[in-house]
C-alpha positions in Angstrom: -174.1 -61.0 -237.9 -173.4 -62.5 -241.2 -174.5 -60.3 -244.3 -178.2 -60.9 -245.5 -178.1 -63.8 -247.9 -174.6 -64.7 -247.0 -173.7 -68.4 -246.9 -170.7 -70.5 -247.7 -169.4 -74.1 -247.1 -166.1 -72.5 -246.2 -165.2 -71.9 -242.5 -162.5 -69.1 -243.7 -165.2 -67.3 -245.6 -167.8 -67.2 -242.5 -165.1 -65.9 -240.1 -164.1 -63.7 -242.9 -167.7 -62.2 -243.3 -167.6 -61.6 -239.5 -164.4 -59.7 -239.7 -165.8 -57.6 -242.4 -168.7 -56.8 -240.4 -166.8 -55.7 -237.3 -167.5 -58.8 -235.3 -164.0 -60.1 -235.4 -160.5 -58.4 -235.7 -157.9 -59.7 -238.5 -155.9 -61.3 -235.4 -159.0 -63.1 -234.4 -159.5 -64.6 -237.7 -156.0 -65.6 -238.1 -155.9 -67.2 -234.6 -159.2 -69.2 -235.6 -158.0 -70.3 -239.0 -154.3 -71.3 -237.5 -156.1 -73.2 -234.9 -158.5 -74.8 -237.6 -155.6 -75.9 -239.9 -153.5 -77.3 -237.0 -156.2 -79.5 -235.3 -158.7 -79.7 -238.3 -161.2 -79.1 -235.6 -163.2 -75.8 -235.1 -162.3 -74.6 -231.6 -162.5 -71.4 -229.8 -159.7 -71.8 -227.4 -157.8 -69.0 -228.9 -160.7 -66.1 -228.4 -162.5 -64.9 -225.8 -166.0 -66.2 -225.1 -168.0 -63.3 -226.4 -166.6 -63.9 -229.8 -166.7 -67.5 -229.6 -170.3 -67.3 -229.1 -170.6 -64.9 -232.0 -168.6 -67.3 -234.3 -170.9 -70.3 -232.9 -174.0 -68.6 -233.7 -172.8 -67.5 -237.2 -171.9 -71.1 -237.8 -175.4 -72.0 -236.9 -177.0 -69.6 -238.8 -174.9 -70.2 -241.9 -175.7 -74.1 -241.3 -179.6 -73.1 -241.5 -179.3 -70.9 -244.5 -177.3 -73.7 -246.4 -180.1 -76.4 -245.4 -182.8 -74.3 -247.0 
């Protein structure tokens, strides 16, 4: 999902990378970032379950990459 070697501490970069790799649309990213700035929480209510799972897995993968 995320590009090899990619890692970031910014949520917008992570979802942008997923968009660049074809997993999310620009509209998905807009919705996710709007939801995040409004609630200050990462929520997936604004996208379908399949895409929510992709974002969730990418966040976990990014966390593991950042830890090592």
